[in-house]
TORPAMI-790265 format. One record per atom (N, C-alpha, C): residue in one letter; x, y, z. Coordinates in steps of 0.05 Angstrom, whole numbers, plus 5000, padded with zeros to 4 digits. Atoms other than C-alpha are relative to their C-alpha. Layout:
REM TORPAMI-790265
AXYZ
...
REM end
This chain:
REM TORPAMI-790265
M498749984973
M800632597585
M501250285003
D499049734997
D802433277614
D503050005006
N497149984997
N809433537624
N501049885025
D499150104975
D809833357697
D500149704999
K500050295000
K807932627685
K502149894980
D498050095018
D813032597628
D502649935015
K497750054984
K818132577684
K500349705006
F500050284994
F816231857694
F501349834977
I498850155023
I819331667626
I502850124996
T497249915003
T826931707622
T501149864975
E498850115025
E831031587559
E502950094999
K497249935004
K838431557548
K501349804981
I498550175019
I843431287498
I502249855016
I497950154986
I847930727524
I501649854979
K498250145019
K853630357492
K498749744991
K501250255011
K851929757448
K500449785019
D500050224981
D852929197497
D497850115023
S502049965011
S768735588210
S498349784996
G502050225000
G762635148190
G501149764985
R498950215016
R766134768137
R502349875016
Y497950114983
Y772034678184
Y498949825021
I501250154978
I767534438240
I499149724990
K500950265011
K764433888196
K502449824995
I497650165006
I771333658174
I501349905025
V498850074974
V774033668245
V498449775013
K501750214988
K768133258270
K500549734987
L499650255014
L769232738217
L502749885007
L497350104994
L776732678229
L500449935029
L499750054972
L776332728304
L498549745008
S501650244995
S770932188304
S501749754994
A498350225008
A775631728266
A502249955019
T497850034982
T781331868313
T499149885027
V501050094974
V777231768377
V499249714998
F500950275003
F774031138351
F502349814995
G497650165003
G780830888331
G501249935027
V499150054973
V783030958403
V498349805014
V501950194988
V776730598425
V500649724990
A499550275012
A778330028377
A502549885012
M497550104989
M785429988404
M499649895028
A500650084973
A782829948475
A498649735001
T501550255001
T777929408457
T501749774990
A498350205012
A783229038418
A501749865021
L498450124979
L787028898483
L498649755010
F501550244991
F781528398498
F499549814977
A500550175023
A781528098428
A502649954985
K497450035013
K788927988414
K500149764981
P499950225019
P788027298383
P498750064974
G501349935024
G783227588333
G501650194982
L498449815016
L787928148313
L502449884988
E497650135011
E793727668301
E499549904972
K500750115026
K790027428239
K500950194977
F499349815021
F792128068203
F503050014995
I497149985003
I799527938209
I501049794980
V498750195018
V803527618153
V502249855015
K498150164985
K807327048185
K502049864982
S497950135016
S813826738162
S500949755014
S498950254989
S816326028171
S503050014994
T497149985004
T823826018182
T501149754988
Q499050255010
Q824425288160
Q499950004970
K500350025029
K821725308089
K499650274987
E500449735010
E821126058081
E497250024986
T502849985011
T813725938066
T498550205017
I501549794986
I809326528083
I497049954998
S502950055000
S802126448103
S498550265008
I501749774994
I796626968107
I497349905011
E502550094988
E790826858155
E497750144986
K502349905015
K784126948120
K498050135019
D502149874985
D778227368143
D497449874995
V502750125003
V771227108155
V498250214987
T501849815013
T765827428112
T497850095019
D502149934981
D760827418169
D501450155023
V498549854980
V763827978211
V498849975028
Q501250034974
Q758927848267
Q501249775015
S498850244987
S762327178281
S503050035003
S497149964998
S769327458276
S500950095028
S499049914974
S773427528339
S501150284999
A499049735003
A775928178310
A497850215000
T502249814999
T769028488312
T499950145027
L499849844975
L769029038363
L497450115010
E502649904992
E761629148370
E499149865026
T500850114974
T761028978444
T498650215016
E501449814983
E757129298500
E502050215011
D498049814990
D763529618528
D500750204978
T499349825022
T765229898459
T497850214995
E502249825004
E758330198451
E500050225022
A499949804978
A759030538519
A502250204995
L497849825005
L765730828500
L499450184976
K500749845023
K762931068434
K498150235008
N501949794990
N757331438470
N501650225015
I498449804986
I762531778514
I501550174980
A498449865020
A766731958453
A498250204985
E501849825014
E760732258417
E499250245017
S500649784982
S759032668478
S502250205001
I497749824998
I766032948482
I500250164974
I499849865026
I765933118407
I497950224998
D502249805001
D759233478413
D500550245017
E499549784981
E761633898471
E502350184992
H497549855007
H768034128437
H499350224979
N500249785019
N768434798401
N502349984980
Y498050055020
Y772134658336
Y500950264986
D499049775015
D776635158300
D502049904980
E498250075021
E781735168245
E502449845010
E497850144989
E787234918291
E499449705003
D500850284998
D783334278302
D500349864974
V499850115026
V783034158228
V503049944993
K497250045005
K790534258222
K501149775016
S499050224983
S791733778280
S499249734989
M500950255011
M787533238249
M501549924975
Y498550065024
Y790933298182
Y502949935006
K497350064991
K797633288218
K500249715008
V500150284992
V795732618248
V500149814975
L500050165025
L794132338179
L502650024985
A497549965014
A800432638149
A502249835013
N498150164986
N804632298203
N499749714994
L500550285006
L801331638189
L501049934972
T499150065027
T802731678114
T503150014999
N497149995000
N809931868129
N501249745011
E499150254989
E810731248172
E499649774980
L500650215019
L807630818117
L502050014976
D498049985021
D813031068069
D502149785002
N498150224996
N817430528100
N499149744987
C501250235013
C812730018068
C499950024970
V500349955029
V812930327999
V502749964986
A497650035016
A817930137945
A499650154974
A500049865026
A819530577885
A501249804979
I499350205020
I819930137823
I500750144973
H499249895026
H823830327760
H500249774980
S499950215020
S822229867702
S501450094974
V498349915022
V827329897646
V499749804977
K500250175024
K826529647575
K502250104980
N497949945019
N832329627525
N499049964971
E500850015028
E830729787452
E502150144983
K498149875018
K834430017390
K498550224984
D501249795016
D833130677354
D500749964971
W499550025029
W833530807279
W502949984992
F497150005005
F841030897284
F501449765013
D499050254988
D841930217317
D501450055027
N499049954973
N843530547384
N498149875020
M501750124979
M841030187446
M498750225016
I501549804984
I835630597480
I499049875026
E501050094974
E834130507553
E497750175009
S502449854992
S827030727569
S499049905026
G500850094973
G824330717639
G497450135008
H502549904988
H817630807675
H500149945029
Y500050034971
Y816430897749
Y497249925010
Y502450104987
Y811430537793
Y500549995030
S499750044971
S810030427866
S499149715007
G500850264989
G809729767903
G499750025030
L500450004971
L807929577974
L501149745011
V498950244987
V811829098018
V497849865016
I502250144986
I806828578040
I501149775017
A498850214984
A811728068070
A503050024997
K497050025002
K819027968086
K500949785018
T498750204984
T823427418112
T502850105006
D497349924993
D830627428136
D501750074975
N498449975024
N833127408064
N498550114976
E501649925023
E827527668021
E497950205007
V502249804998
V822728258013
V498249954977
L502050055020
L816328137975
L498250244996
I501349755006
I813028717940
I497649954981
L502450005016
L805928777913
L500050244982
C499949775019
C805529207850
C498149954978
P501750035023
P801329337789
P501449834978
I498750175020
I802528847732
I501450174978
Q498749835020
Q804429437687
Q502950045006
A497249964992
A810929487727
A501849784989
I498350225011
I813328827697
I499649964971
D500650045029
D810428867627
D502450084983
S497849955020
S816128807576
S502550125013
A497649894987
A821229017628
A502449814998
D497550155001
D828328777618
D501450005027
I498849974974
I830729027685
I498050145019
I501849874980
I826729207748
I501750085024
N498549894977
N830329647799
N498050105021
V501749934978
V827229757867
V501750165021
S498749854979
S829030277919
S498050065022
F501649954977
F826430397989
F500550275013
K499849744988
K825530998033
K502750045014
N497449994986
N832030828071
N502350004980
N497949985021
N835830898004
N501249744992
Y499050275008
Y837030147998
Y498849944973
S500950065028
S836629957924
S501149734991
R499250255011
R836829287890
R498549944975
Q501550095023
Q834828947826
Q498049785010
A502150194991
A828328547835
A499449804978
T500950205019
T825827917802
T497049965003
V502950054999
V818627737785
V499549725012
K500650264988
K816027197831
K497549884989
S502550095011
S809027147804
S498450234990
A501749795011
A803627527767
A497249894995
D502750085006
D796127507757
D498850214982
G501049815019
G793727837694
G497050065002
H502949964996
H786327757712
H499550225020
I500349794979
I786928177775
I501750244993
G498249775008
G792628607747
G502150065021
I497949964979
I797828507802
I502349814996
A497750175001
A804728207809
A501550015027
I498450014976
I809528017864
I502950004992
L497149985004
L816828237862
L501549895024
S498350104979
S822327907902
S502750155000
V497449874997
V828428287928
V501649845020
D498250164983
D834227887956
D501450195019
T498749834979
T836528208022
T502049845017
S498350174984
S841127658045
S502750135006
D497449874995
D847228108039
D499650285014
A500549744987
A843828718073
A500449975030
D499650014971
D845728898144
D497350035014
S502550004984
S840528868200
S498650275000
G501249744999
G839629618201
G498450064975
I501449965025
I837629628128
I497449855000
K502450175000
K832729058137
K497950115018
E501949894981
E829529388197
E498650254989
G501249765012
G828330018156
G498049954979
I502050085020
I824029638107
I497849855015
E502250114984
E817229478137
E497849884982
A502250115014
A811629028114
A497450125010
V502549884992
V804729348114
V498249795014
A501950184987
A799529048161
A497649974981
L502350055017
L793828718123
L497550025017
G502549964985
G787028958147
G497849814992
N502450165006
N780128658143
N498050184986
S501849825015
S776228988087
S497149935004
Y502750074994
Y769928618109
Y498850195022
L500949824978
L769629108168
L499650294990
I500249725010
I769629728123
I497150064994
S502749905004
S763230138119
S500150254983
R500249765016
R760830678073
R500350255018
G499549764984
G763331358098
G502649985016
D497550024985
D769731088130
D502250164986
I497749855010
I775931518122
I502149814989
A498050175012
A781231228076
A502350174990
L497649865009
L788331428057
L501249844977
A498750125023
A791631287990
A503050045002
I497049994999
I799131127988
I501149874975
G498850115024
G804030917935
G500350224979
S500049805022
S802731307870
S497250074993
P502749935007
P795531537874
P499850234980
T500049785019
T797232167834
T501849944976
G498150075021
G802131797789
G502950055007
F497449944990
F808132017830
F500649825024
N499250164977
N812031577878
N499850165026
Y500249884973
Y810731717952
Y498050245000
S502249804998
S804532137938
S497849885017
T502150104982
T798432087981
T497450164996
G502649865002
G791132287987
G498249915022
Y501950064979
Y785532308038
Y497250014989
G502750015009
G778332128025
G498349825017
W501850184986
W772831648044
W498849794981
I501350205016
I769131038021
I497250104993
S502649885009
S763231277980
S497949784996
Y501950215006
Y760030617962
Y501449735001
I498950274999
I761029867972
I498249814985
S501550205015
S758929317924
S501249735007
K499150264990
K759428617953
K499549784979
D500350245016
D760227947917
D500050064970
V499749945028
V762328247850
V501449764987
S498850235013
S763927677802
S502650074986
I497449975013
I771227627782
I500849714992
V499250265011
V775127047750
V500349805023
D499950224981
D773926417792
D499550085029
S500549914973
S771626817852
S498050235000
T501549764997
T767727407878
T501650195018
A498449814983
A770328037912
A498250245007
M501449754992
M768028667948
M501550234986
F498949765013
F769129307908
F499250245017
M500549754986
M769829957945
M500450234981
Y499849765016
Y768530607909
Y500850235018
T499049794983
T772431187937
T500050274986
S500049725011
S772231947928
S502850074989
L497349945008
L779731927916
L500449934970
A499350065028
A782231977844
A502749855000
L497650174998
L787231407839
L501049924973
D498850095024
D792131247785
D500349695003
N500150284995
N790530507779
N502149834985
S498050145015
S796330327734
S502850055011
K497449924990
K802030637774
K500649875028
G499650124973
G800930287842
G498750175021
S501449854980
S795530577886
S498749815020
F500950184979
F793730257953
F498450165021
L501749874981
L788330428003
L500549895028
V499650084972
V789530408079
V498050135017
N501849874981
N785130548138
N501550185019
T498749814981
T786531038195
T501849865020
S498250154984
S790230488231
S502549924985
G497650065016
G795230428174
G500049724988
E500250275011
E792629748151
E499150004971
L500850025028
L792029568077
L497249884998
I502850105002
I784629498060
I499249964971
G500850035027
G784629527984
G502250074980
I498149955021
I788329547918
I498650104975
A501149905025
A786829957856
A501649884977
T498650115023
T788429597790
T498650094975
A501149925026
A787329767717
A498049794990
S501950205009
S783329117710
S497250075006
Y502749934991
Y777429427745
Y499850305002
Q500249715001
Q775530137728
Q497150095001
S502749904997
S769430557743
S499250184977
D501149825021
D765030907692
D499450285011
T500649754987
T764131467743
T502650135008
S497649864990
S768931967775
S501349855023
A499050154977
A769831487833
A502049794991
S498050215005
S775730997836
S499149745013
I500750274990
I774730247846
I502549885014
V497950144985
V778829887899
V499049735007
I500850274993
I778629137909
I500749955029
G499550064972
G777928937982
G502149795005
I497750184996
I784228608009
I499149735011
S500750264988
S780428058047
S499349804978
D500650185022
D778027757981
D502449924983
L497650065015
L785127747954
L502149845017
K498050124983
K788727428013
K500849724992
S499450275009
S788126717988
S501850014975
R498549985025
R790726917919
R502850105006
L497449894993
L796427327950
L501849795013
E498450214987
E798626737992
E501349824979
Y498850165022
Y799526317929
Y502250164986
M498149845016
M803126887894
M502750055015
I497549944985
I808227067949
I501649755004
N498550254998
N810126327953
N500549874973
A499550095027
A810426257877
A498849724995
V501450255004
V805325697878
V497650054982
Q502349975018
Q800225607823
Q497449925014
A502750064990
A792925627843
A498449864978
A501750135019
A787725197810
A498450214984
Y501249815018
Y784525537750
Y498049864982
I502150115017
I777925377715
I499350214978
G500449795020
G776326047682
G497250094995
I502749895003
I769226267695
I499650235020
K500949804980
K765926857730
K497349905011
P502450124989
P760826557778
P498450205016
V501749844982
V754926877813
V498049815014
D502150164986
D749926617864
D497350024986
I502750005012
I743026437841
I498150125021
N501849874980
N738026907875
N497349875002
S502550134994
S731226747902
S498050014976
D501749975023
D727627007840
D500649784979
A499250205020
A731626537795
A499149725010
K500850264990
K730125957841
K497049954997
E502950025004
E722726107837
E499349934971
N500450075029
N723426047761
N501349744993
K499150275003
K726125347772
K502949984988
V497250025007
V733425507759
V501349815020
P498950204982
P737324917788
P502050125020
E498149914979
E741724987850
E502849984990
G497350005008
G748925167837
G501050284997
V499149735006
V752925757812
V499650064970
Y500649925027
Y751026137749
Y502550114986
V497649915015
V756426247696
V499350254984
T500649755014
T756326977673
T502050054978
E497949965020
E762826947633
E501949775000
V497950215002
V767726437607
V502450134987
V497549875010
V774926667598
V501049844976
A499050125025
A777626537528
A502549835006
D497750184999
D782525947523
D500449895028
S499850114973
S781225757596
S499149714999
P501050284999
P779825027617
P497049994996
A502950005004
A772525207621
A499250044971
Y500549945029
Y772625487550
Y500649764983
I499250235016
I776324897522
I498249765004
S501750234994
S771824387556
S497150044991
G502649965011
G765524717529
G498050125019
I501849864982
I762525077589
I499150264987
Q501149775013
Q757925637566
Q498850205020
V501449814984
V755126277593
V497049915003
G502750094995
G748426117626
G499949725013
D499950264987
D750625427651
D499950045030
V500150014971
V749325257724
V501749775010
I498250214990
I755024877756
I499049905027
S501250124975
S752324397810
S502049825015
E498250184987
E758223947824
E502850014987
I497350005010
I765823957817
I501649785014
D498350224988
D770223337828
D498549865023
G501550154980
G764622997867
G499050165023
E501049834978
E763223587913
E497950194990
K502349845007
K756723957912
K500650305001
I499649715002
I756724687891
I497350135003
S502649874995
S751025087921
S500250305000
S499649714998
S754125787923
S502850074990
T497349915009
T760126197901
T502049945022
A498250064977
A763026087971
A500949714998
A499450295003
A762625327960
A501849964975
Y498350025024
Y765625417890
Y502950075006
K497349924993
K771625787918
K501449805018
E498950194982
E772525287973
E501049744986
V499350245016
V772524687925
V502450064982
L497849935018
L777125047876
L502650015015
D497649984984
D782125177931
D501249725007
K499150284994
K782524417943
K501249864976
L499150135024
L784024247871
L503050054995
T497149975007
T791124127846
T500250044970
V499449945029
V793924377780
V500649744986
G499550245016
G793823827727
G498149775005
K501950214993
K788323417759
K497749994980
D502450045017
D782923117714
D497549985017
I502549994984
I776023267741
I497549984982
V502650005014
V768723197723
V498350225012
I501849784991
I764123797727
I497149934991
K502850045007
K756623687730
K498650274999
L501349745003
L752324257705
L497349974987
Y502650005013
Y745424437680
Y500150214978
R500049815022
R744224777613
R497150044990
D502749935010
D737925137591
D499849964970
N500450055029
N735124927524
N498650244986
G501349765011
G732125617514
G497150025007
K502850004993
K725325437540
K499749975031
N499950034971
N727125467614
N499849715009
E499850294993
E728224717613
E502949935000
Y497150064996
Y734824467640
Y500649704997
S499050275002
S738523837622
S502749985013
Q497450034986
Q744423567662
Q502149894982
L497750095016
L751223487630
L502449945018
E497550054986
E757923217652
E502350094982
I497749895015
I764223587630
I502649905011
N497350084992
N771223297632
N501950234997
M498249775000
M776623797648
M502649945014
T497450014986
T783923847666
T500550275013
V499649754986
V785224367719
V502750134992
A497549855007
A790224907697
A501050165025
G498949844978
G794425367740
G500150294992
R499849715005
R794726127747
R501850125020
REM end
C-alpha cells in the first residue's frame, strides 16, 4: 500500500480501559439531452417511476423495495415510445449541427461534477475501529476507512449499504455524513456471499434539519442499462472517501450464476476499489450497481453487480429478516443440453460448503426439477420458489442425477431450509 493510502489506517495508544474534445462533448451532450428526453417522457409514466423509490411504513417501520421486471419491454418504465423516438431524432439533429469546443467539454463535466456533489449527501464515511494489545500490553486502537451509501431512512433510523470489510472484526463502527452529523452505527445484517452489509444509525435524537441533510439514494433499474452508457462512481472508488470517477459501461453479462440466484454483471472502464465501498450511478443520479470484493475481474475492467438483481436481497437485509438459503449456484439448461436429453430444471454448477444443499447431498451436475412440490423449470422459477420458503421449514427436493453415461435417475432429497 502506498503512502497516500496509509492514511486510511490510524493507530494510537489509549488508556487500558479539438477532435478529441468534440467526440467527448458529443458523448456527454448526448447523455444530457437524452436525460432531458427521459424526464419529459417520465411525466407520462409516473406510476412506473415510483417503483424506484424506497418506501417506508410508519406503523411497523418496515421498508419495502419495489422490484424491477427483467423484460424491460413490458415495463411501464420503458421509455421507447414513438414520441420518445421523435424527440431523440430532434436531439441528434441539434447535436450534429452544433460546433463543439473546449468550453462545451468543461460544461459537460461541470454538470457531472455538480451531480456527484449532490450525491455526497447520500454517502456516509465509515470508520471501523478494532481494539488490540501491543507487546507492552498497551491497548491499540486501529482504524480503517470505508464508504457507505444511504439506501433508506425512516423517522428514527438511517440504513447504510457498505462493503462487508467495513464490519469485519470491528469493535466500534463510527459513521459521519456530509452535514457533519456523526454517530456510532450497529450492524443490522450482512451477506458474506455477496460481500455487503447494512448498518443502522439511530437518528431519533437528531433534529429535523440534520435528518433532512441526509438523503437516501434513488434505486435505479439496471435492466435498462446498455453497453456504452455513461456511469459515475461514488463512495470510495479510488480508496478515498468522497472520491468520484466518470466512465462508461464496457460490457454486460446477464444471468451470471451466484449463490441461490443469478445476476447481471456490468464491466466498467472505471478502476474501482471494491473493498472500500464503490457504487455506480447513472446520469440521473440513481444507483445502478455495487462493486464488491466477492466478484473481481481478471481484466483491467471492474465488475459491478446490477442493483435490480439485488433488490429482493436488500429488502430482507434492511429489515433484518433472514432469507431462505439452500446454497447452490444454478444455471438454466440451454437448448443444446436439452437436445442431449438433459432433464428440465436448473443445473447445479456449484454447491456451497456446509450449506443445506451440501449437507443433504446435492452434487454439482444435479438437475433440480422440483422444490417443496413446486416445479422448477428455470432459474427464475427457482428464485421465485425460494422466496416463498421460510427458514427452518423441512422440504423435499426432487432432482435428476447423471450416472456418467448421460443417463439420469430421479432422486428425492430431504432438506431443512436455512437462513442467510
